[in-house]
C-alpha positions in Angstrom: 28.0 7.1 1.7 24.1 8.2 1.8 23.8 7.6 5.6 26.9 5.4 5.9 28.9 6.3 8.7 32.7 5.0 8.7 34.4 4.2 12.7 37.4 2.8 14.0 36.9 0.8 17.1 40.3 0.7 18.3 40.6 -2.9 21.1 43.5 -2.7 24.0 45.6 -6.3 23.2 45.1 -6.7 27.2 42.3 -6.9 27.5 42.0 -9.1 24.0 44.8 -11.6 26.1 42.2 -11.4 28.1 39.1 -11.7 27.2 39.7 -13.3 23.6 35.3 -13.3 23.0 34.7 -10.1 24.1 30.8 -8.7 24.7 30.6 -4.9 24.0 27.9 -4.6 26.1 30.0 -5.8 29.1 33.5 -3.9 27.9 33.3 0.0 27.5 36.7 0.3 27.5 36.5 0.6 23.7 36.9 3.6 21.6 34.9 4.9 19.2 37.2 6.8 16.5 35.1 8.9 13.9 36.0 9.3 10.7 34.2 11.9 7.4 31.0 12.3 10.1 31.0 14.6 13.1 28.6 13.1 15.1 27.4 9.4 14.9 23.7 8.8 15.3 22.3 5.5 16.1 21.8 3.3 14.2 23.1 -0.7 13.0 26.8 -1.4 13.0 28.6 -4.1 11.7 32.4 -4.8 12.3 35.1 -5.7 10.0 38.5 -6.5 11.3 41.5 -5.0 9.4 43.5 -8.5 10.4 42.7 -11.0 8.6 42.5 -13.5 11.5 40.6 -12.1 13.4 36.7 -12.2 13.1 33.8 -9.8 14.3 30.3 -10.6 14.6 27.0 -7.9 14.0 25.2 -6.0 17.1 23.2 -2.4 17.4 24.5 0.3 18.1 22.9 2.2 21.4 25.0 5.1 21.4 28.0 6.8 19.3 28.0 10.5 20.3 29.9 9.6 23.6 33.0 8.5 21.8 32.2 5.4 23.5 30.8 1.7 21.9 28.3 0.6 24.0 26.5 -2.2 21.7 24.5 -5.5 22.4 24.3 -9.0 20.9 27.7 -8.2 19.4 31.0 -10.3 19.7 34.9 -10.2 19.0 37.2 -12.6 18.5 40.4 -11.1 18.8 43.0 -13.9 17.6 46.9 -13.2 17.5 46.6 -10.4 20.3 50.1 -8.2 21.4 51.5 -6.2 23.7 52.4 -3.1 21.8 49.5 -1.7 19.4 45.6 -2.2 19.3 43.6 -4.7 17.1 42.0 -1.9 15.0 37.8 -2.8 13.3 36.4 -1.2 10.8 32.9 -0.3 11.7 30.1 0.6 9.1 27.1 1.8 10.5 24.1 2.6 9.0 22.9 5.8 10.6 19.9 8.0 8.3 16.9 6.0 6.3 16.0 8.9 4.7 19.2 8.8 3.5 19.5 7.2 0.1 21.6 3.6 0.2 23.8 4.2 -3.1 26.7 2.5 -2.4 24.7 -0.7 -1.7 27.2 -3.3 -1.7 27.6 -6.2 -4.5 26.7 -10.1 -4.1 28.2 -12.3 -2.8 28.3 -10.7 0.8 32.2 -10.5 1.8 31.0 -12.4 5.0 30.4 -15.9 5.3 27.0 -17.1 4.6 26.8 -21.1 3.9 27.0 -21.6 8.0 26.7 -24.6 10.3 22.8 -23.3 10.6 22.5 -22.5 7.4 23.5 -25.4 6.0 21.6 -27.2 8.1 18.7 -25.4 7.0 19.6 -25.9 3.4 19.4 -30.1 3.3 15.8 -30.0 4.0 14.4 -27.5 2.0 17.0 -28.8 -1.2 15.0 -32.2 -0.5 11.7 -31.5 -0.1 12.2 -29.3 -3.7 13.1 -32.6 -5.3 10.9 -34.6 -4.2 8.4 -31.9 -5.8 9.9 -31.6 -8.7 10.4 -34.8 -9.3 6.3 -35.4 -8.4 5.8 -33.1 -11.5 7.8 -35.0 -13.7 6.0 -37.9 -12.9 2.4 -36.6 -13.0 0.6 -37.4 -16.7 -0.8 -34.6 -16.1 0.6 -31.5 -14.3 -2.4 -29.2 -15.9 -4.2 -28.2 -12.4 -0.8 -27.3 -11.1 0.2 -25.1 -13.3 -3.1 -23.6 -13.8 -4.2 -23.8 -10.0 -0.6 -22.8 -8.1 0.4 -19.7 -10.1 -3.1 -18.6 -9.6 -2.8 -19.5 -5.5 1.0 -17.7 -5.4 -0.9 -14.5 -7.5 -3.4 -14.0 -4.7 -0.9 -14.5 -2.2 1.9 -11.8 -3.7 -0.6 -9.5 -4.2 -2.0 -10.2 -0.8 1.7 -8.7 0.7 1.2 -5.8 -1.1 -2.4 -5.2 0.7 -3.9 -6.2 -2.9 -7.0 -8.7 -1.3 -8.7 -10.9 -3.2 -9.9 -14.2 -2.2 -8.9 -17.4 -3.9 -12.4 -18.4 -4.7 -12.8 -14.9 -6.6 -9.2 -15.3 -8.7 -10.2 -19.4 -9.5 -13.8 -17.6 -10.5 -12.1 -14.4 -13.1 -10.1 -16.8 -14.6 -11.8 -19.0 -15.8 -14.9 -16.4 -16.7 -17.3 -17.3 -13.8 -17.3 -13.9 -11.8 -20.5 -13.2 -13.0 -19.8 -9.8 -12.8 -16.8 -6.8 -13.2 -13.6 -8.0 -12.3 -12.4 -5.5 -9.9 -9.2 -3.8 -9.8 -7.7 -6.7 -7.1 -8.8 -8.9 -8.7 -7.4 -7.6 -12.4 -3.7 -6.9 -10.6 -3.6 -10.9 -9.0 -4.7 -12.0 -12.4 -1.9 -9.7 -13.8 0.5 -11.5 -11.7 -0.4 -14.8 -13.3 0.5 -13.4 -16.2 4.1 -12.0 -15.5 4.7 -15.1 -13.8 3.4 -17.5 -17.2 4.9 -14.7 -20.4 8.6 -14.6 -17.9 8.5 -18.8 -17.6 8.2 -18.7 -21.2 11.0 -16.3 -21.8 13.2 -18.8 -20.1 12.9 -21.2 -22.6 14.5 -18.2 -25.4 16.7 -15.8 -23.2 17.9 -16.5 -19.7 17.3 -14.1 -16.4 18.5 -10.5 -17.2 17.4 -7.0 -16.0 15.5 -7.0 -19.6 13.2 -9.6 -17.8 12.6 -7.8 -14.1 11.7 -5.3 -16.7 9.6 -7.1 -18.7 7.4 -8.8 -15.8 7.2 -5.7 -14.0 5.4 -4.5 -17.3 3.1 -7.6 -16.9 2.4 -6.1 -13.4 1.6 -3.0 -14.0 -0.2 -3.1 -16.8 1.4 -0.8 -18.8 5.3 -0.1 -20.0 7.8 0.7 -17.1 11.6 1.8 -17.5 13.9 1.5 -14.5 13.2 4.8 -12.3 14.4 8.1 -12.9 13.1 10.0 -10.2 13.8 9.9 -6.4 11.3 10.4 -3.6 11.0 6.6 -2.8 9.2 6.0 0.5 9.4 2.5 1.6 7.9 2.3 5.5 4.6 2.8 7.4 2.3 4.7 5.8 0.1 5.8 9.1 3.3 7.1 10.9 5.4 8.4 7.7 7.8 6.4 9.2 10.8 5.5 7.1 12.0 2.1 7.5 14.6 2.2 4.4 15.5 4.8 1.2 16.7 2.5 -1.6 19.0 4.1 -4.0 18.4 6.9 -6.4 19.4 8.0 -10.0 19.0 6.0 -13.0 22.5 5.5 -13.7 22.7 3.8 -10.1 20.4 2.4 -10.3 21.0 0.3 -14.1 24.7 -0.4 -12.3 23.3 -2.1 -8.9 21.6 -4.0 -11.3 24.0 -4.9 -13.9 26.2 -6.8 -10.4 23.1 -7.4 -9.7 22.8 -9.4 -12.9 26.4 -11.0 -13.0 25.7 -12.3 -9.8 22.9 -14.7 -11.1 25.2 -16.2 -13.1 28.2 -16.0 -11.8 30.5 -19.2 -10.3 30.7 -18.4 -6.8 30.2 -21.3 -5.4 26.6 -21.1 -3.5 23.7 -23.7 -3.7 21.2 -22.4 -5.9 18.8 -22.0 -2.9 21.1 -19.2 -1.0 21.6 -17.5 -4.0 18.2 -17.0 -4.6 17.5 -15.8 -1.0 20.5 -13.4 -1.5 19.7 -12.7 -4.7 16.0 -11.5 -3.6 17.3 -9.2 -1.5 19.3 -7.5 -3.5 16.4 -7.0 -6.2 14.5 -5.4 -2.7 17.2 -3.4 -2.3 17.6 -2.0 -5.3 14.2 -1.5 -5.9 14.5 -0.2 -9.1 11.3 0.5 -10.2 7.6 3.1 -8.6 6.0 0.1 -7.9 5.1 -3.4 -8.4 9.1 -4.2 -6.8 7.9 -7.1 -4.7 5.8 -8.8 -6.7 8.9 -8.6 -9.4 10.9 -10.1 -6.9 9.0 -12.7 -5.9 8.5 -13.7 -9.5 12.0 -14.0 -10.5 12.8 -16.5 -7.2 10.4 -18.5 -9.0 11.8 -18.3 -12.3 15.6 -18.2 -11.0 15.0 -21.9 -9.6 13.3 -23.0 -12.9 16.3 -21.9 -14.2 18.3 -23.2 -12.2 17.0 -26.9 -12.9 15.5 -27.4 -9.5 12.1 -27.0 -10.7 10.6 -27.1 -14.3 7.5 -25.6 -14.1 6.7 -22.5 -11.8 4.1 -25.0 -9.2 6.1 -23.4 -5.7 3.7 -21.7 -3.6 7.3 -19.4 -2.6 4.2 -16.4 -1.2 2.0 -18.6 0.7 4.5 -18.7 3.3 5.4 -15.0 2.9 1.9 -13.7 3.3 1.5 -15.8 6.7 5.3 -15.0 8.3 4.3 -11.2 6.6 6.1 -9.3 9.4 9.0 -12.1 10.0 9.2 -11.6 5.9 10.0 -8.0 6.3 11.8 -7.6 9.4 14.4 -10.1 8.0 15.2 -7.9 5.1 15.7 -5.1 7.1 17.4 -6.9 9.4 20.6 -7.4 5.7 19.9 -3.3 5.5 20.8 -2.7 9.3 23.4 -5.2 10.4 23.8 -7.3 7.5 22.1 -10.4 9.2 22.2 -12.8 6.1 21.6 -15.5 8.0 18.0 -14.9 9.4 17.1 -14.4 6.3 18.6 -17.1 4.3 16.6 -19.4 6.7 13.4 -17.4 6.5 13.7 -18.2 2.5 14.9 -21.8 3.6 12.0 -22.7 5.8 10.1 -21.2 3.0 10.8 -23.4 0.2 10.9 -26.3 2.6 7.3 -25.4 4.0 5.8 -24.9 0.5 7.7 -27.4 -1.2 6.0 -30.2 1.4 2.6 -28.4 1.0 2.7 -28.8 -2.5 3.2 -32.7 -2.1 0.6 -32.9 -0.1 -1.5 -31.0 -2.2 -0.4 -33.7 -5.8 -1.5 -36.9 -3.4 -4.2 -35.4 -2.1 -5.4 -34.3 -5.6 -4.5 -37.6 -6.8 -6.4 -39.6 -4.0 -10.1 -37.3 -5.0 -9.1 -38.1 -8.9 -9.0 -41.4 -8.3 -12.2 -41.7 -6.5 -14.2 -39.4 -8.5 -12.8 -42.0 -11.9 -14.2 -45.1 -10.1 -17.5 -43.1 -9.5 -17.5 -42.1 -12.8 -17.6 -45.5 -14.4 -19.3 -47.1 -12.0 -22.5 -44.3 -12.9 -21.8 -43.3 -16.5 -20.0 -46.2 -18.0 -20.9 -44.9 -20.9 -19.2 -42.3 -21.0 -15.3 -41.6 -22.5 -14.1 -41.6 -18.1 -10.9 -40.9 -18.4 -10.9 -38.5 -20.8 -14.0 -37.1 -18.8 -11.9 -36.8 -15.2 -8.8 -35.8 -16.8 -10.8 -32.5 -17.8 -12.6 -32.4 -14.8 -9.1 -31.5 -12.5 -7.9 -29.5 -15.3 -9.2 -26.9 -13.3 -11.7 -26.7 -11.2 -14.6 -24.7 -13.2 -15.5 -26.3 -16.6 -17.8 -25.1 -19.0 -19.2 -26.9 -22.3 -17.0 -25.4 -24.5 -14.2 -27.4 -22.9 -16.0 -30.3 -23.6 -16.0 -29.5 -26.9 -12.6 -27.8 -27.2 -11.3 -31.2 -25.7 -12.7 -33.1 -28.9 -14.7 -35.0 -25.9 -18.5 -34.0 -28.1 -20.3 -31.8 -29.8 -22.0 -29.1 -28.2 -25.1 -30.9 -26.9 -23.5 -34.0 -26.1 -21.2 -32.2 -24.0 -24.2 -30.7 -22.6 -26.1 -33.1 -21.7 -23.4 -35.0 -20.2 -22.0 -32.3 -17.6 -25.8 -31.5 -16.7 -26.2 -35.6 -15.3 -22.5 -35.6 -13.4 -24.1 -32.6 -11.8 -27.3 -33.9 -11.1 -25.5 -36.9 -9.2 -23.7 -34.6 -7.2 -20.3 -34.8 -8.7 -20.4 -31.3 -10.4 -21.9 -28.2 -9.1 -24.2 -26.8 -11.7 -23.8 -22.6 -11.5 -25.3 -19.9 -13.2 -23.2 -16.9 -14.1 -24.6 -14.2 -16.5 -26.6 -16.0 -19.4 -24.5 -18.9 -19.1 -23.8 -22.3 -17.3 -20.3 -23.2 -15.3 -19.8 -26.7 -13.9 -17.5 -26.4 -10.5 -15.8 -29.3 -9.4 -16.7 -28.5 -5.5 -14.5 -31.2 -4.1 -11.9 -29.4 -6.0 -12.0 -26.4 -5.5 -12.1 -26.8 -1.4 -7.9 -27.9 -1.5 -7.2 -25.0 -3.7 -9.3 -22.7 -1.4 -8.1 -23.0 2.0 -3.9 -22.8 1.1 -1.1 -22.7 2.8 -1.6 -19.4 5.0 -5.8 -19.8 5.7 
């Protein structure tokens, strides 16, 4: 069973009657009988009662080798106890992070995930996301969000994997205004944006599947990828060499896990879609199906799942901004599920991310709308003969504008377009920059709203 040890914990019925809520840190008369293992190491334990009317909690084993159980933060509710015979509990302990987690449990989890705390956090997250989606649908031209949010998402998601670029670099590179060769980090971030948009387009013809994940990862890597078939995947601290988790191994095993993951995506299990998003994201990262790019692929799938579920019309949720801001908490919560089945902490983290980033994007929409209105008024006052509404719309599709963009929009011929942009630059509405042999014009105020996003 990989690094999983099965234990049976037997609780005295008299003790259970006297102490229906038992804190195992203070209960020294709980014996541990190991099955299939000569010695249990330290690790995480998940208690499952053999009695349907009992409830079990989760905690950490501090020492199991003495056949005594010393646990912290673990409670068991022993209900309907009897005078004769003990209550038996199955404990599954993940004991060795160097061994692959072959028997990764399928979703949904066997424990209750829609707890009171989760449901309390679900309401504001769902409301914020719904408000964002409604605001995007009301926009007369959502192209600015569609052009920029995926770039911000690409930058942040890549930074989580220590692929670092700045937002300004990425915006300039995306619009041909960098003026220098693209660095490898910029290329990877741009491929992420391409993968996100390709996945979004693919949803129009087919639902999320394992093949979707393969296609997304192939875009990210810039080459075809397959589900890994070699052992030796390292997840841990590269400086110390300490492993924190070893994913399943064997291509057939991985494909089986991916099939179960895919069925869960489309099953009628009665869970809220935001909770499903959190559950499936953990599961995908735990399967770790590719040699590289799993985190970025999984974070794209989050947005595609929300779109497929009808919660987002476009992939404009900047969820990776929250994750990169709380990177340590993100990885700690992921490990908490693997080590002690702490689904609640993980789900709460993801719900908070949805709420925070939804509200941030709503604020961005309002700020851009205000700036757009004031810019249009200024252009109308200073250049009444220009096609003011059309020019303003173009200036707010992306922060970098070229003469060719005005021509491609059908607003003017090249000479006239050059004159218009030059005049806007002379009056401080745009900023003119030389890039190689060509010129670009920058909507500096719009860029200022975008280069200082959520996690800065």
